[in-house]
N, C-alpha and C positions, 0 to 999 in steps of 0.2 A: 646366391651369386646374382648381382643385378646386371641385367644385359643392357639396360638403357644407357645411351650415351647422351649427355646434354650437348647441344650444338650451339655455338656462338652465333650471334646475329650477322657477323661478317660472313661466316660459312653459308648460312641460309640465304643471305643476299646474293651470294655467288651462284648458288644452286638454283634458287626459285625462278629466275627469268628464263632459264633454258627451255622448259616445257611450253609455257604459254607462247613464247616467241617462235616455236617450231624449230629451234635449234637441235633439240634432241627429244626423244620421246621420254615419258616419265620413267620407263624401265631402264632406258640408256643412261639417263641422268643418275638415277638410283645406283645403278651398277658401277658407273664411273666414280661416284663419291662414296661408295660403300654404305649406303643408308637404305632403309626399306622403302619400297615404291609408294607405300601409303603415306609416309612423311612428305615425300617429294610432291605427291598430289594435293596434300593439305596445305603446304606452305603457300602456294600461289593464291589459294582462296583467302587466306589471312592477309596476304600482301594486297590484294585487290580490295578487301574491306577496309584496310587501314590507309590505303593510298590517298583518299580524299583528305584526310587529316595532314598529310604532308604538305599539300598545296593550299589547304583551306585556311581561312581566317575566321573571324567571327560571323561575317556575312555569309560565307559558305556553309557554316554550321547551321545557321538558321534556315537556309535555303534547302539543306539536306533533310531537315525535319519538318515535314508538313504540319504536324500538330503545333509545333512552335510557331511557325509562320502564321497559322490560323489564328492562334491566340493573340499574336501581335497585331494582326489586322483587325480582329474583333475589338481590341482595345482602341485602336484608331477610330473605328467607326463609332464607338461609345463616346469618344472624346476624353478618355482617361489618359 
């Protein structure tokens, strides 16, 4: 018997902001939505990691990656 329940993105979007914003603790949020506290604590981390992609375009993606930016600057210095 599989105890895991897949959660839709809409559900995660509703639950995730509660703990980081201080609206509820992780345990309160988990209890209220009937999910494990570990899930509720992991979702905000993923949310924060992916948030720049929501607002970013190509310029933001290059700024977010120092290696990419360094390569671009080196090419400019060499004149390529």
